[in-house]
LOSE-220453 format. One line per 8 residues: number of its first residue (from 1); their letters; for each residue x, y, z of N, C-alpha, C. Coordinates in pm, 1 decimal, m for minus. Example, Ala and Ser with C-alpha at 12.3 -4.5 7.8 and 13.67 -1.06 7.14 Angstrom:
2
1 = as = 1319.0,m569.0,780.0,1230.0,m450.0,780.0,1320.0,m330.0,780.0 ~ 1285.0,m225.0,708.0,1367.0,m106.0,714.0,1290.0,3.0,787.0;
This chain:
194
1 = msdpnpdr = 6870.3,m11048.3,m20252.6,6987.5,m11014.4,m20331.5,7108.3,m11006.7,m20239.0 ~ 7216.0,m11068.4,m20277.0,7334.8,m11068.1,m20192.4,7416.2,m10941.3,m20215.3 ~ 7494.9,m10906.0,m20116.0,7580.7,m10788.4,m20122.8,7691.7,m10815.9,m20224.4 ~ 7708.7,m10726.9,m20325.0,7813.6,m10748.9,m20423.2,7954.3,m10739.5,m20363.1 ~ 7963.4,m10678.9,m20247.2,8092.8,m10666.3,m20179.9,8078.1,m10708.6,m20034.2 ~ 8076.4,m10839.7,m20005.7,8050.3,m10887.9,m19869.9,8160.3,m10851.7,m19769.0 ~ 8277.8,m10813.1,m19817.9,8387.5,m10775.7,m19727.2,8383.3,m10627.8,m19687.9 ~ 8292.1,m10552.8,m19748.4,8283.9,m10409.8,m19719.3,8237.9,m10388.5,m19574.9;
9 = ktpalfld = 8308.9,m10303.0,m19505.9,8270.5,m10269.1,m19368.6,8195.3,m10137.2,m19369.3 ~ 8110.3,m10119.9,m19270.5,8023.5,m10003.9,m19262.0,8074.7,m9903.5,m19159.1 ~ 8073.2,m9773.6,m19191.9,8102.0,m9673.2,m19089.3,7986.5,m9670.2,m18988.6 ~ 8017.3,m9638.2,m18865.0,7914.4,m9635.6,m18761.2,7932.6,m9513.8,m18671.5 ~ 7832.0,m9489.7,m18590.3,7839.2,m9387.2,m18487.2,7838.8,m9456.8,m18352.0 ~ 7946.2,m9437.5,m18276.6,7954.7,m9488.8,m18140.5,7913.0,m9376.1,m18046.6 ~ 7832.2,m9411.0,m17947.7,7777.8,m9310.8,m17856.1,7802.0,m9350.0,m17711.4 ~ 7847.3,m9254.1,m17632.0,7849.2,m9273.2,m17488.3,7703.9,m9262.1,m17440.5;
17 = rdgvlien = 7673.2,m9320.2,m17326.5,7535.2,m9318.2,m17277.7,7506.6,m9194.0,m17193.7 ~ 7567.6,m9186.5,m17076.3,7538.3,m9079.2,m16981.0,7593.3,m8946.0,m17030.4 ~ 7505.3,m8847.0,m17039.8,7546.3,m8715.0,m17086.7,7529.1,m8696.8,m17236.5 ~ 7505.7,m8806.8,m17308.3,7483.9,m8799.4,m17453.4,7342.0,m8844.5,m17487.1 ~ 7302.7,m8960.7,m17436.3,7168.6,m9015.6,m17463.4,7072.4,m8997.1,m17347.4 ~ 7126.7,m9003.7,m17226.2,7045.5,m8975.2,m17107.3,7118.1,m8869.0,m17025.0 ~ 7041.4,m8798.1,m16944.8,7100.6,m8693.1,m16861.0,7202.1,m8754.2,m16764.8 ~ 7314.5,m8684.7,m16751.9,7413.9,m8725.2,m16653.8,7358.5,m8692.6,m16515.9;
25 = rpgyvksw = 7386.8,m8776.9,m16420.2,7336.2,m8753.2,m16285.2,7446.0,m8782.0,m16184.7 ~ 7439.7,m8718.6,m16070.0,7537.6,m8752.1,m15967.0,7514.8,m8895.3,m15919.7 ~ 7618.0,m8966.6,m15893.9,7602.8,m9105.8,m15852.3,7579.9,m9194.1,m15973.2 ~ 7517.3,m9306.4,m15951.3,7498.7,m9405.4,m16056.5,7351.4,m9426.1,m16087.7 ~ 7323.3,m9465.9,m16209.4,7187.3,m9502.7,m16248.6,7159.7,m9639.7,m16187.6 ~ 7064.7,m9643.1,m16093.1,7034.4,m9768.5,m16022.2,6892.9,m9818.3,m16045.8 ~ 6809.0,m9732.0,m16103.6,6672.4,m9773.2,m16134.3,6623.2,m9690.6,m16252.5 ~ 6512.0,m9733.3,m16312.5,6458.2,m9662.5,m16426.8,6418.1,m9520.1,m16388.8;
33 = ddveiips = 6386.5,m9496.5,m16262.1,6353.4,m9361.4,m16216.0,6470.8,m9265.9,m16230.0 ~ 6592.2,m9320.0,m16238.3,6712.9,m9238.0,m16252.8,6741.3,m9200.5,m16398.1 ~ 6664.7,m9255.6,m16491.7,6690.8,m9235.8,m16634.9,6604.9,m9122.1,m16688.4 ~ 6672.3,m9022.5,m16748.6,6601.7,m8913.3,m16815.2,6659.3,m8900.3,m16956.2 ~ 6582.3,m8945.5,m17052.7,6626.1,m8943.2,m17192.1,6633.0,m8799.0,m17240.9 ~ 6737.4,m8768.0,m17317.9,6756.7,m8633.6,m17372.2,6676.7,m8623.1,m17502.6 ~ 6570.8,m8540.2,m17505.4,6483.9,m8533.0,m17623.7,6557.3,m8497.9,m17753.4 ~ 6651.8,m8406.1,m17747.4,6723.1,m8368.7,m17870.6,6807.5,m8484.8,m17923.2;
41 = svtagril = 6847.3,m8575.3,m17835.7,6922.5,m8693.0,m17880.8,6831.8,m8792.3,m17953.1 ~ 6705.0,m8796.3,m17913.0,6607.5,m8879.6,m17984.5,6590.5,m8825.4,m18126.5 ~ 6576.0,m8694.4,m18137.9,6563.7,m8631.5,m18269.6,6686.3,m8661.0,m18354.4 ~ 6804.6,m8646.3,m18294.9,6929.5,m8675.0,m18366.3,6932.3,m8820.8,m18411.3 ~ 6892.6,m8910.1,m18322.6,6892.7,m9052.1,m18354.4,6800.8,m9086.4,m18470.1 ~ 6685.7,m9020.3,m18475.9,6592.5,m9044.5,m18587.6,6653.8,m9000.2,m18721.1 ~ 6717.3,m8883.7,m18719.6,6781.3,m8832.6,m18841.7,6889.8,m8928.9,m18887.9 ~ 6970.4,m8975.0,m18794.5,7080.0,m9066.5,m18827.8,7027.0,m9201.8,m18874.0;
49 = teagvpmv = 6917.7,m9247.1,m18813.8,6854.8,m9372.2,m18855.8,6805.7,m9360.1,m18999.7 ~ 6737.8,m9249.8,m19030.2,6687.7,m9227.5,m19166.4,6802.1,m9220.3,m19267.4 ~ 6918.9,m9172.7,m19222.1,7035.3,m9163.5,m19310.4,7109.7,m9296.8,m19322.1 ~ 7065.6,m9397.3,m19245.8,7126.3,m9529.0,m19255.0,7256.1,m9545.5,m19178.1 ~ 7276.2,m9462.2,m19075.9,7398.9,m9470.9,m18995.9,7375.9,m9565.8,m18878.5 ~ 7448.4,m9678.0,m18872.2,7433.4,m9767.3,m18757.2,7487.8,m9701.3,m18630.4 ~ 7414.6,m9716.5,m18520.3,7455.7,m9656.8,m18393.4,7481.0,m9765.1,m18290.0 ~ 7591.5,m9749.6,m18217.4,7632.6,m9845.3,m18115.2,7664.8,m9767.1,m17988.3;
57 = ivsnqagi = 7609.7,m9811.0,m17876.3,7637.7,m9745.1,m17748.1,7754.2,m9816.4,m17680.9 ~ 7849.5,m9737.8,m17632.0,7964.4,m9791.8,m17557.9,7980.3,m9707.9,m17431.5 ~ 7964.4,m9771.2,m17316.3,7957.8,m9694.7,m17191.8,8030.8,m9763.8,m17077.0 ~ 8111.1,m9686.6,m17004.9,8172.8,m9735.6,m16881.7,8065.4,m9739.8,m16772.9 ~ 8056.6,m9850.7,m16702.3,7960.0,m9864.8,m16593.6,8032.5,m9916.3,m16469.0 ~ 8117.2,m9830.1,m16413.5,8200.4,m9867.7,m16299.4,8119.0,m9902.7,m16175.2 ~ 7994.0,m9858.2,m16168.8,7909.5,m9890.8,m16054.1,7894.9,m10041.2,m16034.3 ~ 7904.9,m10116.5,m16143.2,7897.0,m10262.3,m16132.6,8020.7,m10314.4,m16059.6;
65 = grgvvsfe = 8137.8,m10275.1,m16106.8,8263.8,m10319.9,m16046.5,8280.1,m10273.9,m15903.3 ~ 8216.1,m10163.0,m15869.4,8225.3,m10110.0,m15732.6,8116.0,m10164.9,m15642.8 ~ 8030.0,m10250.7,m15695.5,7926.2,m10312.3,m15614.4,7807.7,m10223.2,m15583.1 ~ 7793.0,m10112.3,m15655.3,7682.4,m10020.0,m15631.7,7553.7,m10071.8,m15695.4 ~ 7568.9,m10138.5,m15808.8,7455.1,m10194.0,m15881.4,7499.0,m10327.9,m15941.4 ~ 7409.7,m10423.8,m15943.9,7446.6,m10555.1,m15998.8,7454.3,m10548.6,m16151.1 ~ 7527.3,m10642.8,m16208.4,7538.2,m10649.9,m16353.9,7399.5,m10669.0,m16415.0 ~ 7317.7,m10755.3,m16354.7,7184.5,m10785.0,m16408.6,7096.1,m10660.3,m16411.8;
73 = varklydq = 7097.8,m10582.4,m16303.0,7017.5,m10459.7,m16298.3,7070.5,m10358.5,m16399.5 ~ 7202.0,m10341.8,m16405.0,7261.8,m10246.9,m16499.1,7229.4,m10285.5,m16643.2 ~ 7239.1,m10414.6,m16675.5,7209.8,m10461.3,m16811.3,7062.7,m10437.6,m16845.2 ~ 6973.4,m10464.5,m16748.9,6830.1,m10443.2,m16772.7,6801.5,m10295.8,m16800.4 ~ 6861.7,m10205.6,m16721.7,6842.2,m10062.2,m16741.4,6897.8,m10018.0,m16876.9 ~ 7012.4,m10074.1,m16912.4,7075.9,m10044.0,m17041.1,6982.0,m10084.1,m17154.1 ~ 6928.2,m10206.3,m17144.7,6837.9,m10256.8,m17248.1,6707.8,m10176.7,m17252.8 ~ 6657.4,m10134.4,m17136.8,6536.1,m10051.7,m17132.8,6558.8,m9918.4,m17203.1;
81 = midayrdq = 6676.4,m9860.0,m17181.4,6707.7,m9732.5,m17245.5,6716.4,m9750.0,m17397.0 ~ 6780.9,m9857.1,m17441.0,6790.5,m9885.3,m17584.9,6650.9,m9906.7,m17642.8 ~ 6567.3,m9982.3,m17573.1,6429.8,m10005.5,m17619.3,6349.9,m9875.0,m17626.0 ~ 6371.5,m9785.6,m17529.0,6300.7,m9656.9,m17529.1,6338.7,m9575.7,m17652.5 ~ 6465.6,m9579.4,m17690.1,6509.0,m9511.2,m17811.8,6451.6,m9580.0,m17935.7 ~ 6455.8,m9711.0,m17938.1,6401.6,m9784.8,m18053.1,6252.4,m9758.2,m18069.2 ~ 6180.7,m9749.0,m17958.0,6036.7,m9721.1,m17962.8,6007.0,m9584.6,m18025.0 ~ 6105.6,m9495.8,m18024.9,6088.2,m9361.9,m18082.5,6153.8,m9349.7,m18219.9;
89 = gvaivagy = 6182.1,m9464.7,m18281.9,6230.4,m9463.7,m18418.9,6380.3,m9454.7,m18436.9 ~ 6455.4,m9482.3,m18331.1,6601.6,m9476.2,m18338.7,6655.9,m9619.1,m18345.0 ~ 6726.7,m9649.4,m18452.9,6778.9,m9784.6,m18474.6,6917.3,m9799.7,m18412.7 ~ 6921.1,m9844.8,m18291.0,7047.8,m9871.8,m18222.9,7082.6,m10017.8,m18248.2 ~ 7200.5,m10040.8,m18306.3,7242.9,m10175.8,m18344.1,7274.3,m10259.8,m18221.1 ~ 7346.2,m10201.1,m18126.1,7389.6,m10277.1,m18007.9,7432.2,m10181.3,m17898.4 ~ 7442.3,m10235.9,m17778.5,7491.5,m10159.8,m17664.5,7594.7,m10240.2,m17588.6 ~ 7711.7,m10182.7,m17568.1,7819.6,m10248.1,m17494.1,7845.8,m10167.4,m17368.2;
97 = mcphapee = 7877.8,m10237.8,m17261.0,7913.9,m10166.5,m17138.3,8031.6,m10234.9,m17072.6 ~ 8120.2,m10152.6,m17018.9,8232.5,m10203.5,m16941.0,8187.5,m10207.9,m16795.6 ~ 8183.7,m10326.8,m16733.1,8136.1,m10338.8,m16595.5,8245.7,m10322.2,m16491.3 ~ 8366.3,m10287.7,m16534.7,8481.5,m10287.7,m16443.7,8506.3,m10151.9,m16378.3 ~ 8556.6,m10155.9,m16257.5,8603.3,m10034.9,m16190.7,8737.6,m9995.9,m16253.3 ~ 8774.3,m9867.0,m16248.7,8898.8,m9823.2,m16313.3,9022.4,m9899.8,m16267.2 ~ 9025.7,m9936.5,m16140.2,9144.8,m10002.7,m16085.8,9158.0,m10149.7,m16128.3 ~ 9057.4,m10202.9,m16198.0,9062.4,m10343.7,m16239.0,9153.5,m10368.5,m16359.2;
105 = gctcrkpl = 9188.8,m10263.4,m16431.5,9284.3,m10276.9,m16540.8,9235.1,m10358.8,m16658.7 ~ 9107.7,m10347.1,m16694.2,9053.8,m10421.7,m16808.0,9094.0,m10353.6,m16939.6 ~ 9059.8,m10415.9,m17050.4,9089.6,m10356.2,m17180.9,8965.7,m10294.8,m17245.8 ~ 8851.8,m10306.0,m17177.1,8729.6,m10251.9,m17237.5,8694.2,m10112.1,m17186.9 ~ 8745.9,m10072.5,m17073.0,8709.0,m9943.0,m17015.8,8770.2,m9827.6,m17094.9 ~ 8685.1,m9735.6,m17140.8,8737.8,m9616.4,m17207.4,8823.3,m9537.9,m17106.5 ~ 8939.2,m9492.4,m17145.4,8985.8,m9453.2,m17278.2,9044.0,m9564.9,m17364.9 ~ 9043.5,m9688.3,m17320.3,9090.7,m9796.7,m17406.4,8980.9,m9830.6,m17508.5;
113 = pgmlvqaa = 9017.0,m9887.5,m17621.4,8921.3,m9905.0,m17731.1,8847.3,m10038.5,m17733.4 ~ 8856.6,m10118.0,m17627.1,8803.2,m10254.2,m17630.5,8660.3,m10268.1,m17677.2 ~ 8568.6,m10183.6,m17627.6,8428.0,m10196.2,m17667.1,8408.2,m10162.0,m17814.2 ~ 8478.7,m10061.0,m17862.2,8466.3,m10021.9,m18002.9,8519.9,m10132.4,m18093.7 ~ 8633.1,m10189.4,m18055.3,8693.0,m10297.0,m18134.8,8601.7,m10419.4,m18136.7 ~ 8546.5,m10455.3,m18021.2,8455.3,m10569.7,m18014.1,8332.6,m10546.6,m18102.6 ~ 8275.0,m10427.5,m18094.0,8157.5,m10395.6,m18176.1,8191.9,m10401.3,m18324.4 ~ 8308.1,m10350.1,m18361.2,8349.0,m10350.8,m18501.7,8361.5,m10493.3,m18553.6;
121 = lehhldla = 8418.6,m10581.2,m18472.0,8433.7,m10720.9,m18512.4,8299.0,m10790.7,m18524.1 ~ 8212.5,m10768.2,m18427.6,8083.9,m10838.5,m18423.6,7982.3,m10786.1,m18525.1 ~ 7998.5,m10658.9,m18566.8,7898.5,m10598.5,m18656.1,7957.5,m10552.8,m18789.1 ~ 8079.3,m10593.2,m18818.1,8145.6,m10564.1,m18946.5,8150.7,m10412.6,m18972.5 ~ 8203.5,m10339.6,m18873.1,8209.7,m10193.5,m18881.3,8351.1,m10147.2,m18913.7 ~ 8359.7,m10037.8,m18985.9,8487.9,m9979.5,m19024.2,8523.9,m9868.9,m18924.6 ~ 8612.9,m9898.7,m18833.4,8650.0,m9800.8,m18730.9,8712.1,m9675.6,m18790.1 ~ 8791.7,m9688.9,m18893.5,8861.5,m9573.5,m18951.0,8765.1,m9470.2,m19009.1;
129 = ssvmvgda = 8645.7,m9512.0,m19047.1,8548.9,m9417.1,m19100.9,8432.8,m9392.0,m19005.0 ~ 8448.4,m9435.1,m18881.3,8343.6,m9418.7,m18780.6,8368.8,m9297.4,m18691.6 ~ 8265.1,m9258.6,m18619.3,8270.4,m9144.7,m18527.1,8230.0,m9192.6,m18388.2 ~ 8296.6,m9138.2,m18286.2,8259.1,m9162.8,m18146.4,8220.4,m9028.9,m18085.8 ~ 8097.9,m9018.6,m18033.1,8052.4,m8896.2,m17967.7,8038.7,m8922.4,m17818.6 ~ 8102.7,m8838.7,m17740.0,8095.6,m8852.5,m17595.5,8101.7,m8717.8,m17526.6 ~ 8087.8,m8721.9,m17394.4,8091.0,m8598.3,m17315.5,8214.5,m8591.2,m17227.0 ~ 8315.0,m8674.9,m17255.7,8434.9,m8678.2,m17172.0,8559.1,m8703.6,m17256.6;
137 = lrdlqaad = 8670.3,m8657.6,m17207.0,8798.7,m8677.5,m17274.4,8822.9,m8825.4,m17301.9 ~ 8788.1,m8911.9,m17207.2,8813.4,m9056.0,m17225.2,8740.8,m9112.2,m17347.5 ~ 8625.5,m9055.2,m17383.4,8553.1,m9100.2,m17502.5,8634.0,m9069.2,m17628.0 ~ 8691.9,m8950.7,m17632.0,8770.0,m8909.7,m17748.6,8901.1,m8986.9,m17755.9 ~ 8958.3,m9014.9,m17640.4,9080.8,m9095.8,m17637.5,9052.2,m9238.0,m17684.0 ~ 8937.1,m9292.3,m17649.7,8898.2,m9425.9,m17697.6,8881.0,m9424.2,m17849.0 ~ 8821.3,m9315.7,m17900.5,8807.5,m9301.7,m18046.0,8944.4,m9303.4,m18112.4 ~ 9035.7,m9223.7,m18060.1,9172.0,m9219.6,m18115.1,9236.3,m9357.9,m18111.9;
145 = aagatgml = 9224.5,m9424.9,m17998.8,9288.0,m9556.0,m17982.6,9230.3,m9659.7,m18078.1 ~ 9102.7,m9642.3,m18116.4,9037.6,m9735.0,m18209.0,9058.0,m9694.5,m18354.3 ~ 9112.5,m9575.5,m18376.6,9130.6,m9526.6,m18512.8,9009.2,m9456.0,m18568.2 ~ 8914.2,m9420.4,m18481.0,8792.3,m9349.9,m18521.5,8809.9,m9199.6,m18497.5 ~ 8709.2,m9121.9,m18535.0,8709.4,m8977.8,m18514.7,8626.1,m8944.6,m18391.4 ~ 8680.5,m8866.6,m18299.6,8609.3,m8829.8,m18178.0,8544.9,m8693.2,m18186.7 ~ 8426.5,m8680.7,m18128.1,8355.7,m8552.7,m18117.1,8301.7,m8539.9,m17975.0 ~ 8315.9,m8419.7,m17918.6,8269.2,m8392.6,m17782.6,8137.4,m8317.2,m17786.3;
153 = vrsgmgae = 8046.3,m8352.7,m17695.4,7926.5,m8271.9,m17674.8,7935.0,m8208.1,m17536.9 ~ 7883.7,m8084.9,m17528.0,7890.1,m8010.3,m17401.4,7786.8,m8058.9,m17300.9 ~ 7689.4,m8135.5,m17345.9,7591.6,m8191.1,m17252.1,7666.0,m8284.5,m17157.2 ~ 7602.6,m8319.8,m17046.4,7671.8,m8405.3,m16949.2,7792.8,m8334.8,m16890.9 ~ 7906.5,m8403.0,m16893.5,8030.9,m8346.5,m16838.5,8109.9,m8267.2,m16941.6 ~ 8061.6,m8265.0,m17065.8,8137.2,m8204.7,m17175.2,8176.4,m8060.6,m17154.9 ~ 8084.8,m7978.2,m17099.7,8116.8,m7836.7,m17078.6,8233.4,m7821.5,m16981.5 ~ 8236.7,m7908.9,m16879.5,8346.0,m7904.1,m16780.9,8477.7,m7950.7,m16841.5;
161 = qeqqvvsl = 8471.3,m8040.0,m16937.9,8593.3,m8098.5,m16994.2,8638.0,m8031.5,m17124.2 ~ 8558.2,m7937.8,m17174.6,8587.5,m7878.3,m17305.3,8725.5,m7813.5,m17312.8 ~ 8762.4,m7736.5,m17213.4,8891.7,m7667.6,m17218.2,9006.3,m7769.0,m17227.5 ~ 8999.9,m7874.7,m17150.0,9103.0,m7978.8,m17153.2,9103.6,m8049.7,m17289.0 ~ 8985.2,m8076.8,m17341.7,8973.7,m8143.5,m17471.8,9032.6,m8056.6,m17582.2 ~ 8999.3,m7928.3,m17581.2,9051.2,m7836.8,m17683.0,9203.0,m7826.2,m17671.4 ~ 9251.1,m7817.0,m17548.7,9395.3,m7805.9,m17525.0,9470.3,m7930.2,m17571.4 ~ 9421.4,m8047.7,m17533.7,9489.3,m8172.4,m17568.6,9462.3,m8217.3,m17711.5;
169 = gagrwkvf = 9348.8,m8176.1,m17765.2,9308.8,m8223.3,m17897.9,9379.7,m8157.4,m18013.1 ~ 9437.7,m8041.7,m17990.4,9512.1,m7970.0,m18094.7,9430.0,m7957.6,m18223.6 ~ 9298.5,m7933.3,m18207.9,9212.9,m7909.8,m18322.6,9153.5,m8033.0,m18389.0 ~ 9190.3,m8153.2,m18344.5,9138.3,m8272.5,m18412.4,9000.5,m8315.0,m18363.0 ~ 8957.1,m8265.7,m18247.8,8826.2,m8302.9,m18194.5,8730.7,m8184.2,m18204.4 ~ 8618.1,m8204.5,m18270.3,8516.7,m8099.2,m18280.8,8430.3,m8102.5,m18155.4 ~ 8376.3,m7984.9,m18120.1,8293.6,m7971.5,m18000.0,8157.9,m7913.6,m18039.0 ~ 8050.9,m7974.0,m17985.2,7914.4,m7932.2,m18015.2,7835.3,m7921.8,m17885.2;
177 = dnlleavp = 7725.0,m7845.3,m17889.6,7642.3,m7831.4,m17769.1,7579.3,m7964.1,m17728.9 ~ 7532.9,m8040.8,m17828.2,7465.5,m8167.5,m17799.2,7471.3,m8255.6,m17923.0 ~ 7415.9,m8374.6,m17913.4,7420.0,m8469.6,m18024.4,7348.8,m8416.0,m18147.8 ~ 7236.6,m8350.0,m18129.4,7162.4,m8297.5,m18243.8,7246.0,m8196.7,m18322.1 ~ 7316.1,m8110.9,m18251.7,7401.1,m8012.8,m18319.6,7516.0,m8081.0,m18395.3 ~ 7558.1,m8197.7,m18348.9,7669.4,m8269.6,m18412.5,7628.0,m8347.2,m18536.6 ~ 7497.2,m8364.8,m18558.6,7449.6,m8450.4,m18668.2,7507.6,m8412.5,m18804.8 ~ 7505.7,m8284.0,m18845.3,7561.9,m8253.4,m18977.7,7709.0,m8295.4,m18991.8;
185 = ailthvkg = 7788.1,m8274.3,m18889.0,7929.9,m8313.7,m18894.7,7944.9,m8465.6,m18898.9 ~ 7859.6,m8535.5,m18824.0,7863.7,m8682.4,m18825.7,7830.6,m8734.1,m18965.8 ~ 7722.2,m8681.3,m19023.3,7681.0,m8725.8,m19156.5,7785.9,m8692.3,m19261.6 ~ 7843.4,m8575.4,m19253.1,7948.7,m8537.6,m19347.9,8064.6,m8633.3,m19339.8 ~ 8103.9,m8667.6,m19216.9,8217.3,m8757.8,m19197.9,8185.0,m8899.0,m19246.2 ~ 8074.4,m8953.6,m19198.9,8039.9,m9092.8,m19229.9,8001.8,m9109.4,m19376.2 ~ 7920.5,m9021.8,m19428.4,7875.6,m9032.5,m19566.9,7988.8,m8997.2,m19663.8 ~ 8075.2,m8905.1,m19623.2,8186.3,m8864.3,m19709.7,8287.5,m8973.6,m19732.3;
193 = ir = 8293.3,m9068.9,m19640.4,8393.3,m9175.3,m19649.1,8337.1,m9297.0,m19720.4 ~ 8205.9,m9311.9,m19720.1,8142.5,m9430.7,m19781.9,8177.7,m9444.9,m19927.9;
């Protein structure tokens, strides 16, 4: 059966990787041994999958641009992490990463919205009704720049950045302990707009 409204765009959940889906670590993720999946994020992902919310990962990976890790290794680790989530019942639509160092001046590195815009175009997503969850101010700024709603989690760097986020956000960005705690607000936002 064909979609009666083929031009309809879908709200989505954009997720930062480090500090939201996997534990943040000092330095860069260079091997699978460096990856520690956050169990409560798996639970959150299952709930969101059951609710039919498409999830897209958007992550800055400056280690590539700085020569710390090759693009091929970083992409393989990224795909392994996505597969690990999928193996546990979490339907991640796609994963985007910015391979550039901050000084390269690209348009994909958060706080710029390039990855979100690209994902929206490629997957027919409605940015205005979507949510971006991250652990850093730059994630919320990318959400704003894309026209999406930003939410901060205290996991990862979020606890350190919360005061700045609250100060600069003027009440527009909600703050949660982790992704699982944010699920009701995400569902209310995404489902309320559908």
